[in-house]
C-alpha positions in Angstrom: 45.0 -38.6 43.9 41.6 -37.7 42.7 41.5 -34.8 40.2 38.4 -32.7 40.6 37.2 -31.1 37.4 35.9 -27.6 37.5 32.5 -27.1 36.0 32.1 -24.0 33.9 29.0 -22.0 33.9 27.7 -20.8 30.6 25.2 -18.2 29.7 24.4 -14.6 30.5 24.9 -13.0 33.8 22.2 -10.8 35.2 24.1 -7.6 34.2 24.8 -9.0 30.7 21.1 -9.8 30.3 20.1 -6.3 31.4 22.6 -4.7 29.1 21.4 -6.6 26.1 17.8 -6.0 27.0 18.4 -2.2 27.3 20.3 -2.0 24.0 17.5 -4.0 22.2 14.8 -1.7 23.8 16.6 1.5 22.6 17.1 0.1 19.1 13.4 -0.9 19.0 12.3 2.5 20.1 14.4 4.3 17.5 13.3 1.8 14.8 9.6 2.4 15.8 10.1 6.1 15.1 12.1 5.7 11.9 9.7 3.3 10.3 6.9 5.8 9.7 9.3 8.2 8.0 10.6 5.5 5.7 7.0 4.6 4.8 6.3 8.3 4.2 9.3 8.4 1.9 7.8 5.6 -0.2 4.5 7.6 -0.4 6.4 10.7 -1.5 8.3 8.7 -4.2 4.9 7.3 -5.4 3.4 10.8 -5.5 6.4 12.1 -7.4 6.0 9.3 -10.0 2.3 10.1 -10.3 3.0 13.9 -10.5 5.5 13.4 -13.4 2.5 12.6 -15.6 1.5 16.3 -15.6 2.6 18.6 -18.5 3.0 21.9 -16.8 4.8 22.9 -13.5 1.5 24.0 -12.0 -0.2 20.8 -13.0 2.6 18.6 -11.6 2.5 20.4 -8.3 -1.3 20.1 -8.1 -1.1 16.4 -8.8 1.6 16.0 -6.2 -0.5 17.9 -3.6 -3.6 15.8 -4.3 -1.5 12.6 -3.9 0.0 14.0 -0.8 -3.4 14.7 0.8 -4.5 11.1 0.0 -1.4 9.5 1.4 -1.2 11.9 4.4 2.2 13.3 3.5 3.2 16.2 5.8 6.9 16.5 5.3 6.9 18.0 1.8 4.4 19.9 -0.4 4.0 20.6 -4.1 5.8 23.9 -3.7 8.9 22.1 -2.4 9.4 19.8 -5.4 11.7 20.6 -8.3 10.2 20.0 -11.7 12.5 19.7 -14.8 12.2 18.3 -18.3 14.5 15.9 -20.0 13.8 14.8 -23.6 10.1 15.8 -23.3 9.8 13.8 -20.1 8.8 15.6 -16.9 11.2 14.7 -14.0 10.1 15.5 -10.4 13.0 15.8 -7.9 12.4 16.1 -4.1 14.6 16.5 -1.1 13.5 16.9 2.6 14.6 16.0 6.1 12.9 14.8 9.2 14.1 15.2 12.8 13.3 12.7 15.5 13.7 13.8 19.1 15.7 11.1 21.0 16.5 12.4 24.5 17.3 15.9 25.9 19.2 17.8 23.2 19.8 14.7 21.0 18.0 14.5 17.6 18.2 12.0 14.8 18.1 13.8 11.5 17.1 11.8 8.4 17.6 13.3 5.0 15.5 11.9 2.1 15.9 12.6 -1.6 14.5 11.1 -4.7 13.4 11.5 -8.2 10.5 10.3 -10.4 12.9 8.7 -13.0 
């Protein structure tokens, strides 16, 4: 009696391939919208560090606004930062959020916060 072996097929089915492709496309689209906000956060942190070199609150905010105009920061302005002093050192704290429209009524809200420490 000859015993026939079954061959197994391996790999993706067409529906599996489409599902993985759609998931990767959605993740890629969201990442493409989040990446600029993350880069802007880095620019805000850099501007806050630079602004902490000022000695008065008005000077700190002016330095921040100048750095924000150079780096094209639109999410936060000098009037939105919190300026404090610790042991004769100026500390600049900032906090803001960005909303990214996904689909219909769905939004992705990103909250950013940092300090010049």
